[in-house]
N, C-alpha and C positions, 0 to 999 in steps of 0.2 A: 500593462503588468499583468504578472503571472501567479499562478499558483503552483509550488511544489507541493502534490498529493499525497507525497509519501517519503519521509527522510525520517532519519533517529537521530536527534540531536545529542541523546544521552552519550555518544561517545566525543562531542564537543565537550560537553558539560564536565566529562571525565579529565579530558586533557586540559582545560582551562581556555579553552578558544571558542567559547560559546559565543560570548559578546561581539568578537570579529568576525565570525559564522554568521551571526546573524545581520552585522553591520556589511557585510561584502552582498548578501542577500537583497538588503534593501536597493543597495549600490546598482546591483543589476536589475532590478526591475521588477521583485517580487514584492507584491502587494500583502500576500500571507503564503503559510505553510502548513501542514498538518504533522505534527510528528509521531510516529506509530509505534503504541505499546507493544513489548513483547512478551511481555514477563510483570510480576509483581515488583519485581526490583526497577521498574522505571515508569508505573502510572502515575504513582504519587509526585515523582519529581515532573512528569509531564505536566500534570494539573496546576503545578505551581509554575511552570515555565509560561501555560497557557494562560494564567490568570496575571502575571508579571508582565507579559507582552499581548496583553488584549486584542485583540483583532487580529494580530499579525498572526500569532502560533496560537493554532488548534491543536487537538490530540485526541486519540482514540487510547482505548483498553482492550486488550486479548492478550490471547497465551501463543506464542507462535510454537508452531508443530517441532520445531529443533531445541524449544526451552520445555517440551512435554514430559515427564519422569512420572513415578510412581506416586508422587504427590501432585497432579494433577486437579483431583478432585478439590483439593485445600484452594488451590490457585483460584481455579474458574469459580469457586463459588463465591469469589470476592470482587469478581467483575460489576456484577449489578450494582453494587453501593456505590459506584462512581458513576451512575446515574438518579443517585438520590443527592439532590442540592444541600449542601452545608454551605451555610453562612451566604457568599457569594461568589464560591467555587464556580468555574467555569464548568459545564459538562462535558463528556466527549463529544465527537463528533460521528463517530463509527464505532463499531465493535470490531478489534481485527489487531494485526494480522493473524489469522488461524486458518487451519488447512493441513495439509499433508505434504509430506518431505519424504521422497523416497531416496533422494541423491546422498543425504547424509546419515542413512544409516549404516552401521557396522557392517564393512562388508567381509570380515572373516569369522562370524558368530551369527549364523544364520537364527539361530533358537531366540538371540537376545534383538535379534532386527527385528522378527515377528513380535517379542513383546513389545519393542516400544512402536511399532506401527498400529497395535493394538489399542495403546494408549492413545497415540495421536487422534487414530477415529473417534474414539470415545469421549476426546476432550474437544475434538471438532464438533461433534454431534450436540455436547453438551452445549456449546458457545451457540450454535446454530441456533436452538431451541431460545437461548435468551436472547438474541437478535431477534427471532420470530415473536418474541414477547414483546421486544420494546419497539418493535416497526422500526428500527433503524438502518444505517448504511451498515454493510460488510466486507471488511476488505479480506482477500484473501490470497493465501499464498499457498501455491500448488509448484511442485517440483517432482517431476517425474509420476505426477498422480493426476491428472489432468481429468481423465474420465473417472476417477474415483469420487475427486471431488465434486464434479457433476452431480453423480449419481446420488452424495448425500445433500446437498443443495436439493436436487428434486425432492426427495424423501423427505427433506425438512419442513418443508411448507412455508419457508421465508421467500419473500416477494424478492423474483429475481430483477426487477426493477430497481432493487435496492444493491445489487451485487454487483461489486468490482474484483478482477481477478486483478493485481498488481505486479507489475513487472511482467508482463504480459511477453513470453517467448516462445508460443507456439504459433502455428501457422495459419492460414484464412479458412481452413474447415474447422477448426477448433473455433476460430473465431466467429464463425457460422453458427456454431452451436451456443454460444452464448446469445448472440443477438437473437437467433429463434425464441429462445427463452426469456429475454428483455433484459441479459443481463451485459455488462461490458467488460473491456481492459484497458488498463492505464498501461505507459511507456515511461521506458527509462532512457538513459542513453546507449543503451544496448542498440536503438534505435540507428545511431549515428556509426556502428560497428561495420566494416566491410563486409563482414561475414554474414549478413545479418538479412537477407532479403527477404527471408520468409517471415521475419518478423516486420518489415516494411510494410509486405505483401497483406496481411495481417490487419496492420496500422490502415491502409485503403481499403482493407473489406469492409472496417468498422464505419471509415468516414470521418472527416472532419468534424460533422457536427455532433459524433458522438467523444471525440477525442479528449483526453486527459493527460499530463505530462506530469513526470515525477523525476525524483532523480536515487531515492532509496539510498539515501546516503548514510556513511561515507562509502558506499559500494558503487559498484557499474559506473565508474566514473565515464563521460562523453569524451567523443573527440571534440577539442583537439587537446585536451587536457588527462587523457587514457594514461594510467599508468601512477597517477598521483591520485592522493585521497580526493574523494567528491565531497562536493558540500553544495547546499541549496541553490547557491546563486548559479551554479553551474548550470541548472534545469534552462536556462535563457538559450544555452548550446545545445541544447535538444530540442527545445522549442525551433529555434532558428533554422536547425537541420530539417526538423518536419515541415516547415512552411514551405523553404526550397525545394527540399528533396524526395519530399513523399508527395504533399500535397498539392505543391505550385501556387502558393497564394503568398501575399506578405507578410512580414513577421508582426504586422500590427493586427492582421484578421485574424492570424493563428490566437495568437495571444487573448484575444477578445474571446474568440470563441471557446478557447480550452480553460478561461477563468470562469466564463459563464456555466458552462458543464459543471465543473467543481463547485462551484457556489450552488447551483441548482442539486448537485446529487449529495454534497455532504451537509447542505443547509446552512451555508457560513455568509 
């Protein structure tokens, strides 16, 4: 039984394919998944999905760096309320995803890019402060900004043992930086791509004992379905590839270890 530690169910909900995606996930052997918040547009939806599929769907709340604009303070100020239980509503299992993203900044307007990145940094710092006060797990989005993310987490006082860099696509040296601090990375279908040897080296550097699998669906579809929309069921392909090609263990052993890691890290 596997846990997809990072997916985005809003896209399936919007397309009317959510029930099929959840059924496919169960058939593929998933025991749970975490649908990851990116803005105020999806937090309440994800809380309702977690309530409707209790124990199978869990959720997080956070402001993705690519969702940050001049109104970031208003959105970030709403995050904490999701940790205040209303009636029988489930609580988030993590804050995030939050972080920094240079890749998607405007390419032809340096002034605007600098302004947006300043908003990203401020929003990230504010969310790290909330995570520190809640002592909850934090899901980090880092694209083109690994060193800056690490510095900001260092400065925040957040417990690195509660930090995961999702969709880890850096190399072994960066993984060592996380491990020295007590943090970790989780891995998507990128692990299965032919040109991703650096990512596989990073997974080996971290080791099976800390491995967690994710899809980031509907993005980053693993082989053999690359080129098609991703879905939580496809976590199985990444897990099987990791078992045989990265760690040289049985699929059953990898599933057991990664699932226990996910349950322990997210408290589910």
